[in-house]
C-alpha positions as CSV (number, residue, x, y, z in Angstrom):
1,M,-151.2,-64.2,27.2
2,K,-151.9,-61.8,30.2
3,K,-155.0,-62.5,32.1
4,V,-157.8,-60.6,33.9
5,V,-160.6,-61.9,36.1
6,H,-163.6,-59.7,35.8
7,F,-166.6,-60.0,38.1
8,G,-169.8,-59.1,36.2
9,A,-170.6,-60.5,32.8
10,G,-173.4,-58.1,32.2
11,N,-173.6,-55.5,29.5
12,I,-171.2,-53.0,31.2
13,G,-168.7,-55.7,31.9
14,R,-168.8,-57.1,28.4
15,G,-169.3,-53.8,26.6
16,F,-166.8,-51.7,28.5
17,I,-164.2,-53.0,30.9
18,G,-163.9,-56.5,29.5
19,A,-163.8,-55.2,26.0
20,L,-160.9,-52.8,26.8
21,F,-158.9,-55.6,28.4
22,S,-159.5,-57.9,25.4
23,Q,-158.5,-55.2,23.0
24,S,-155.3,-54.7,25.1
25,G,-154.2,-58.3,24.6
26,Y,-155.6,-59.9,27.8
27,H,-157.6,-63.1,28.1
28,V,-160.8,-62.1,30.1
29,T,-162.4,-64.6,32.4
30,F,-165.8,-63.2,33.2
31,V,-167.2,-64.4,36.6
32,D,-171.0,-64.3,37.1
33,I,-174.0,-66.3,38.4
34,A,-175.8,-66.0,35.0
35,D,-175.5,-69.5,33.7
36,E,-176.8,-68.6,30.2
37,I,-174.2,-65.9,29.7
38,I,-171.3,-68.0,31.1
39,N,-172.2,-70.9,28.9
40,Q,-172.4,-68.7,25.8
41,L,-169.0,-67.2,26.6
42,N,-167.5,-70.6,26.8
43,E,-169.2,-71.9,23.7
44,E,-168.8,-68.9,21.4
45,K,-165.6,-67.4,22.8
46,T,-166.4,-64.1,21.1
47,Y,-169.0,-61.3,20.8
48,L,-169.5,-57.9,19.2
49,V,-169.5,-54.4,20.7
50,K,-171.6,-52.1,18.6
51,L,-171.5,-48.3,18.8
52,A,-174.8,-46.4,19.1
53,T,-174.0,-44.1,16.2
54,E,-175.4,-43.5,12.8
55,Q,-172.6,-45.7,11.3
56,G,-173.0,-48.4,13.9
57,E,-169.4,-49.3,14.0
58,V,-168.6,-52.9,15.3
59,T,-165.6,-54.3,17.2
60,K,-165.1,-58.0,17.6
61,I,-164.1,-59.1,21.2
62,D,-162.3,-62.4,21.6
63,H,-160.1,-64.2,24.1
64,V,-163.0,-64.5,26.6
65,S,-164.4,-67.2,28.8
66,G,-166.7,-67.5,31.8
67,L,-167.0,-69.0,35.2
68,N,-169.9,-69.3,37.6
69,N,-168.8,-68.2,41.0
70,M,-171.7,-70.2,42.7
71,T,-170.8,-73.5,41.2
72,Q,-167.1,-73.1,40.1
73,E,-165.5,-71.7,43.2
74,S,-162.2,-73.6,42.8
75,E,-161.9,-72.6,39.2
76,V,-162.4,-68.9,40.1
77,I,-159.6,-69.2,42.7
78,E,-157.3,-70.8,40.2
79,A,-158.0,-67.9,37.7
80,I,-157.3,-65.3,40.4
81,K,-153.9,-67.0,41.1
82,T,-152.6,-66.2,37.6
83,A,-154.4,-63.0,36.8
84,T,-152.7,-59.6,36.4
85,Y,-155.8,-57.6,37.0
86,L,-159.0,-58.4,39.0
87,T,-161.9,-56.0,38.2
88,T,-165.6,-55.7,38.9
89,A,-168.6,-54.1,37.2
90,I,-171.3,-55.8,39.2
91,G,-173.0,-53.1,41.2
92,P,-171.9,-51.6,44.6
93,N,-174.5,-53.7,46.5
94,I,-173.0,-56.9,45.3
95,L,-169.4,-56.2,46.4
96,P,-169.8,-57.7,49.9
97,H,-171.1,-60.9,48.3
98,I,-168.1,-61.5,46.1
99,A,-165.5,-60.5,48.7
100,P,-165.2,-63.9,50.4
101,L,-164.4,-65.7,47.1
102,I,-161.9,-63.0,46.1
103,A,-160.3,-63.3,49.6
104,K,-159.8,-67.1,49.0
105,G,-158.2,-66.4,45.7
106,I,-155.8,-63.9,47.1
107,A,-154.9,-66.2,50.0
108,E,-154.0,-69.0,47.6
109,R,-152.2,-66.6,45.2
110,V,-149.8,-65.1,47.7
111,K,-148.8,-68.6,48.9
112,A,-148.0,-69.6,45.4
113,S,-146.6,-66.5,43.7
114,D,-144.8,-63.2,44.2
115,E,-146.4,-61.7,41.0
116,K,-148.4,-58.5,41.5
117,I,-152.1,-58.3,41.0
118,Y,-154.1,-55.1,40.7
119,I,-157.7,-54.9,42.0
120,I,-160.0,-52.2,40.7
121,A,-163.8,-52.0,41.4
122,C,-165.4,-50.2,38.4
123,E,-168.6,-49.1,40.1
124,N,-170.6,-45.9,40.2
125,Q,-169.7,-45.2,43.8
126,I,-167.1,-43.1,45.4
127,S,-164.1,-45.1,46.7
128,S,-165.7,-48.4,45.6
129,T,-162.3,-50.2,45.6
130,D,-161.6,-49.1,49.1
131,I,-165.0,-50.5,50.1
132,L,-164.3,-53.8,48.4
133,K,-160.9,-54.0,50.0
134,K,-162.4,-53.6,53.4
135,F,-164.8,-56.5,52.7
136,I,-162.0,-58.7,51.4
137,L,-159.7,-58.0,54.4
138,D,-162.5,-59.1,56.8
139,Y,-162.0,-62.6,55.4
140,L,-158.2,-62.8,55.5
141,E,-155.9,-64.1,58.2
142,E,-153.2,-61.8,59.5
143,E,-150.5,-63.9,57.9
144,T,-152.1,-63.4,54.5
145,K,-152.5,-59.7,55.0
146,T,-148.8,-59.5,55.7
147,A,-147.9,-61.6,52.7
148,M,-150.0,-59.3,50.5
149,Q,-147.7,-56.4,51.0
150,D,-146.2,-55.3,47.6
151,K,-148.1,-58.1,45.9
152,V,-151.8,-57.1,46.0
153,F,-152.7,-53.5,45.0
154,F,-156.1,-51.8,45.3
155,F,-156.9,-48.8,43.1
156,N,-160.0,-46.6,43.1
157,S,-161.5,-45.7,39.8
158,A,-164.1,-43.6,38.0
159,V,-166.0,-45.2,35.0
160,D,-168.3,-43.5,32.5
161,R,-170.1,-45.2,29.6
162,I,-173.8,-45.3,28.8
163,V,-174.9,-48.9,28.1
164,P,-178.7,-49.0,27.6
165,I,-181.0,-52.0,28.0
166,Q,-180.2,-54.4,25.1
167,N,-182.6,-55.9,22.6
168,T,-180.1,-58.6,21.5
169,K,-182.5,-61.6,22.2
170,G,-180.0,-63.9,23.9
171,S,-176.9,-62.7,22.0
172,L,-173.7,-61.7,23.8
173,D,-173.4,-58.6,21.6
174,V,-173.6,-55.3,23.4
175,L,-174.7,-51.8,22.2
176,V,-172.7,-48.9,23.8
177,E,-172.2,-45.2,23.3
178,S,-168.9,-44.3,21.6
179,Y,-167.8,-42.1,24.5
180,Y,-166.1,-43.6,27.5
181,E,-163.8,-42.7,30.4
182,W,-162.0,-45.0,32.8
183,V,-159.8,-43.1,35.3
184,V,-157.7,-45.1,37.8
185,E,-156.0,-43.5,40.8
186,T,-152.4,-44.7,41.4
187,K,-148.8,-43.5,41.6
188,E,-147.6,-47.0,40.6
189,T,-146.4,-48.0,37.2
190,I,-148.9,-50.6,36.2
191,P,-149.4,-52.9,33.1
192,H,-150.9,-51.0,30.2
193,V,-154.6,-51.2,29.4
194,E,-155.9,-49.4,26.3
195,G,-158.4,-46.7,27.3
196,M,-157.3,-46.5,31.0
197,T,-156.3,-43.1,32.2
198,I,-153.9,-42.9,35.2
199,V,-154.2,-40.0,37.7
200,E,-152.6,-39.4,41.1
201,E,-155.8,-37.9,42.6
202,L,-159.1,-39.3,41.6
203,A,-161.5,-37.1,43.7
204,P,-162.0,-34.3,41.2
205,F,-162.6,-36.8,38.4
206,I,-165.0,-39.1,40.2
207,E,-167.1,-36.3,41.7
208,R,-167.1,-34.4,38.4
209,K,-168.4,-37.5,36.7
210,L,-170.9,-38.6,39.4
211,F,-172.3,-35.1,40.0
212,T,-172.6,-34.3,36.3
213,V,-173.2,-37.6,34.4
214,N,-175.0,-39.6,37.1
215,T,-176.8,-36.6,38.6
216,G,-177.9,-35.4,35.1
217,H,-179.0,-38.9,34.0
218,A,-181.1,-39.3,37.2
219,V,-182.7,-35.9,36.9
220,I,-183.8,-36.6,33.3
221,A,-185.1,-40.0,34.2
222,Y,-187.2,-38.9,37.2
223,L,-188.6,-35.8,35.4
224,G,-189.2,-37.9,32.3
225,Y,-191.1,-40.5,34.3
226,L,-193.3,-37.7,35.8
227,A,-193.9,-36.4,32.3
228,N,-194.8,-39.9,30.9
229,K,-191.8,-39.9,28.6
230,S,-190.3,-43.2,27.4
231,T,-186.7,-42.5,26.7
232,I,-184.0,-40.1,27.8
233,D,-183.6,-38.4,24.4
234,E,-187.4,-37.9,24.2
235,T,-187.4,-36.4,27.7
236,L,-184.6,-33.9,26.8
237,A,-186.6,-32.8,23.7
238,D,-188.9,-31.1,26.3
239,P,-187.5,-27.6,26.7
240,E,-188.8,-27.3,30.3
241,V,-187.0,-30.5,31.3
242,L,-183.9,-29.5,29.5
243,Q,-183.8,-26.2,31.4
244,Q,-184.2,-27.9,34.7
245,V,-181.4,-30.4,33.9
246,K,-179.1,-27.6,33.0
247,A,-180.1,-25.7,36.2
248,T,-179.4,-28.7,38.3
249,L,-176.0,-29.3,36.7
250,N,-175.2,-25.7,37.3
251,E,-175.8,-26.3,41.0
252,T,-173.5,-29.3,41.1
253,G,-171.1,-27.4,38.9
254,A,-170.9,-24.5,41.4
255,Y,-169.9,-26.9,44.1
256,L,-167.4,-28.7,42.0
257,I,-165.8,-25.5,40.8
258,K,-165.5,-24.2,44.3
259,Q,-164.3,-27.5,45.8
260,Y,-161.7,-28.4,43.2
261,N,-160.9,-25.0,41.6
262,L,-162.1,-26.1,38.2
263,N,-162.1,-23.7,35.3
264,P,-165.7,-22.5,35.0
265,D,-165.6,-22.3,31.2
266,E,-164.1,-25.7,30.9
267,H,-166.7,-27.2,33.2
268,E,-169.6,-25.6,31.3
269,K,-168.2,-27.2,28.1
270,Y,-168.1,-30.5,30.0
271,I,-171.8,-30.1,31.1
272,N,-172.8,-29.3,27.5
273,K,-170.9,-32.4,26.2
274,I,-172.7,-34.6,28.7
275,I,-176.1,-33.3,27.8
276,Q,-175.3,-34.0,24.1
277,R,-174.4,-37.6,25.0
278,F,-177.8,-37.9,26.7
279,K,-179.6,-36.7,23.5
280,N,-178.2,-39.6,21.4
281,P,-181.3,-41.2,19.9
282,Y,-179.4,-44.3,18.9
283,L,-179.1,-45.3,22.5
284,N,-182.9,-45.5,22.9
285,D,-182.3,-45.5,26.6
286,G,-185.5,-45.9,28.8
287,V,-186.3,-43.6,31.7
288,T,-187.2,-46.6,33.9
289,R,-183.8,-48.2,33.3
290,V,-181.9,-45.0,34.2
291,G,-184.2,-44.3,37.1
292,R,-184.1,-47.8,38.6
293,S,-182.9,-48.3,42.2
294,P,-184.1,-45.0,43.6
295,I,-183.2,-45.9,47.2
296,R,-179.6,-46.2,46.2
297,K,-179.7,-43.1,44.1
298,L,-181.3,-41.1,47.1
299,G,-178.5,-42.4,49.4
300,P,-176.6,-39.8,51.5
301,E,-173.4,-40.3,49.5
302,D,-175.0,-40.6,46.1
303,R,-175.7,-38.4,43.1
304,L,-178.6,-36.2,44.4
305,V,-178.2,-35.9,48.2
306,R,-174.5,-35.6,48.5
307,P,-174.1,-32.6,46.1
308,A,-177.1,-31.0,47.7
309,V,-175.6,-31.3,51.2
310,Q,-172.2,-30.1,49.9
311,A,-173.8,-27.1,48.2
312,Q,-175.7,-26.3,51.4
313,K,-172.4,-26.4,53.4
314,A,-170.8,-24.1,50.9
315,G,-173.7,-21.6,51.0
316,L,-174.7,-22.5,47.4
317,S,-178.0,-23.1,45.8
318,F,-179.6,-26.6,45.9
319,D,-183.2,-25.9,44.9
320,Y,-183.1,-27.8,41.6
321,L,-181.3,-30.8,43.3
322,A,-184.1,-30.8,45.9
323,K,-186.6,-30.8,43.1
324,A,-184.9,-33.8,41.5
325,M,-185.0,-35.6,44.8
326,A,-188.7,-34.9,45.0
327,A,-189.2,-36.3,41.5
328,A,-187.3,-39.5,42.6
329,L,-189.7,-39.9,45.5
330,H,-192.5,-39.9,42.9
331,F,-190.8,-42.7,40.9
332,D,-193.6,-45.3,41.1
333,C,-192.3,-48.0,38.8
334,Q,-194.0,-51.2,39.8
335,D,-191.2,-53.3,38.2
336,D,-188.6,-51.8,40.5
337,P,-188.5,-53.3,44.0
338,E,-186.8,-50.2,45.5
339,A,-189.5,-47.9,44.0
340,V,-192.2,-50.1,45.4
341,T,-190.5,-49.9,48.8
342,I,-190.3,-46.1,48.7
343,Q,-194.0,-45.7,47.8
344,A,-195.0,-48.1,50.7
345,M,-192.8,-46.1,53.1
346,I,-194.2,-42.8,52.1
347,Q,-197.8,-44.1,52.3
348,E,-197.3,-45.5,55.7
349,H,-195.0,-43.0,57.4
350,G,-194.8,-39.9,55.1
351,V,-192.1,-38.1,53.1
352,F,-190.2,-36.7,56.1
353,H,-189.7,-40.3,57.4
354,A,-188.6,-41.6,53.9
355,L,-186.0,-38.8,53.6
356,K,-184.7,-39.6,57.1
357,E,-184.5,-43.3,56.5
358,I,-183.1,-43.2,52.9
359,S,-181.2,-40.0,52.7
360,N,-180.2,-39.4,56.3
361,L,-181.8,-35.9,56.1
362,D,-183.3,-34.6,59.3
363,E,-186.8,-33.1,59.1
364,N,-185.5,-29.7,60.2
365,N,-182.9,-29.6,57.5
366,E,-183.6,-26.9,54.9
367,I,-183.0,-29.4,52.1
368,T,-185.7,-31.7,53.6
369,R,-188.2,-28.9,53.7
370,T,-187.4,-27.9,50.2
371,V,-187.7,-31.5,48.9
372,V,-191.1,-31.8,50.6
373,H,-192.3,-28.5,49.2
374,H,-191.5,-29.7,45.7
375,Y,-192.9,-33.1,46.3
376,E,-196.3,-31.6,47.4
377,S,-196.3,-29.3,44.3
378,M,-195.7,-32.3,42.0
379,K,-198.7,-34.1,43.5
380,K,-200.9,-31.3,42.3
């Protein structure tokens, strides 16, 4: 049986990427530090993926096992030596921490085999596989780098599936939305994986996804938090919020249409489809889950700041994006360490300082001034 090593045994790993590999005839070895999940995978060897629909369709996932990368390093290296694919769904911030172990696995593999391995980071970040590759190469000798040629391939990808916080009480089963998209950039002919779409140029797909799905999700979450809403679908039931979400996605859409020559009518249909996905009441997706990690989401290359900067460069409107950024700065969720950090930063140094530190926006930038204007209005 073909094999894949997947870093990240969380809900997205099990409910999306790992599930697609299992359904395509691969044995999936999940690698994680969560002992409870790893032990369950090895004991039960199966779990269910449930769709967040009225019918609640269920798919059984099998041919799975788990390894703890903190305590089973040699076993992970052995697994990498025989895998066809190595994938991640672990969070962009964790990539540098898993790179040393992946590097060891690659070094051992190229000594022992000429078989090809395909590495894909399935993260919500532009060029995440390129980023992972750089971290990995930092730990490899020149001899290994030479031996990797035509054996180890790195492909960027764009992933899209909503996986809400689970109420499975210790079960491996995962609730996911029915819609998903996994786009991989390569000109190579690679082993088939059901549900994987191959493209030669990823940029239009990943930016369209990030600046529609991720931007829209964040806008709903931060506006919903300000309005004391609990879930994403409840927030979108507010006509004022819905109007602001659409207006924000029209701003990102104007940039995407201009940058990638997208068909305006087709992109409007895409926006409407995404909003309908967000309205799904069966997901019961909390605004605090979607809004978590505001420092990352206010980063200069992320879902709010980057499209605003690109819109500004193109002479397009960014007012609603600035309003969303202001709402993110008001995200005062005490259970979120990044939210706590932002609030402390603002209290001590002010909003201008926070935007400079987090978003790399100068205080004289028109975007900064617009964000601060909205921030002060929201305080009232």
